[in-house]
N, C-alpha and C positions, 0 to 999 in steps of 0.2 A: 816343485813339480816332479812328477815321476819321469825317470829316464825312458826314452822311446826305444823301441826295438830297432836294431839295425837290420837292414835287408839281409846281411850275411847271417845273422842269427835265424831269421825266418827261413832262409835257404837251408841252413843246417838242420833245423827242426823238420822241414819238409823232407829232406833226404833221409833222415833217420826214420821218419814215419814210413817212408817207402820201403826201407830195409825191413822194418818190423812187420809191415804187411806181407812182404815176401816170405819172411820166416813163418808167420802165422799160417799163411796158405800152404807153405811147403811142409809143415809138420802136422797139419790138421788131421791127417789119416794115421798118424803114429799113435800107438796105444801106451807105450812105456815112457815116452818122452812128450812132455806137454809144457805149455807156458806156465810160469810161476804164478801169474794172475791174469785176469781177463783184460788184456791190453785193448785200448781203444785209440789206435793211432790217428784216426780221423778227428778225434776230439782233443787229445792231449799230446804234449811233447814228452818224450822219454829220453833219458841219457844212456840207457842200457836195454838189452833184451835178455831176459833170463828164462831158463827152462828148468824143469825138475824131472828127476828120474831116480829110482831107487838104486840105480847102478852108476851113481855119480862118478865115483873115482875111476871105475873102469872106462866110462865114457871120456873123462878128461884125458886119460892115457891114450885111448884110441884116437881122439882128435889131435892130440899132440904129435902122435906118430904121423899124422897126415898134414902136419904143419899148421894146424888151427889152434890158435891160442884161446884159452878160456880163463875165467876168473871165478873165484869163490869170494863174493863180497859180503855175504851175510853171515855173521857170527854172533850167536846170542850173547847179550850182555852178561848174563850170569857166568859165562865161560871166560870172560875177560878177567885177567888178574885183579884189576882195580875194583871190579864189581863182585868178586867172589864172596866177600862177606855178606852181601845182600841177596845171595842166591835164594830165590823163593820157589825152587823146584818148578821151573817152567817146562813141563814135559813136552808140550807141542813144539815150542821153539827149539828145544834140544834135539828133537827128532827130525823135524823138517829141514833144518839148515843143512843137513847131510845129503839132501837131495838137490840143492840149488846150484846152478852153474850159470854164469853169464857168457854169452857168445859175442863174437866181434860185432860191433854195431857202429863203428866210427864212420864218419861221413865220406871218407875216401874209399870205402868198400865198393867194388864194382858189382854189377849184377852177376857176373861170372863167379866172383868169389862167394857171394851169398848163395848161389846155386851149389857151389862146391861144398859149403858147410851143410846145406840141406841134404845133399846126396850122401854125405858122410853120416849124418844122423840116421837116414834111412838104412844105410849099410850096417850101422851098428845095431839098430833094432832088429834087422833081419837075422844077423848073426847071433843075437841073444834072445830070440823068441822061443 
């Protein structure tokens, strides 16, 4: 038989969905920062929230100075040393990975912390428009 979901798993998924909804609402009016794909938190469970911007590295530094950790979790396989011999010139993958950032989305984030991240994203875009 299949393992059943524990109520703690369901609570974590619900909390993460709430965080992602807040992020989506909070950045919906930004032009240079957008979600990496069309999230549907009411339908699916996600373990991270990612955004994309052409100013990724500048944004990472800006957020770090505000005490906000980010991640770069997507690295094209052809750039990995093990897969270098199989590089088939994936131009799209090699271009867009430089735009992706993951934001804090752990279930212990408070609403205040999520709002702080959103405010920082707005501040960054305003300074760089």
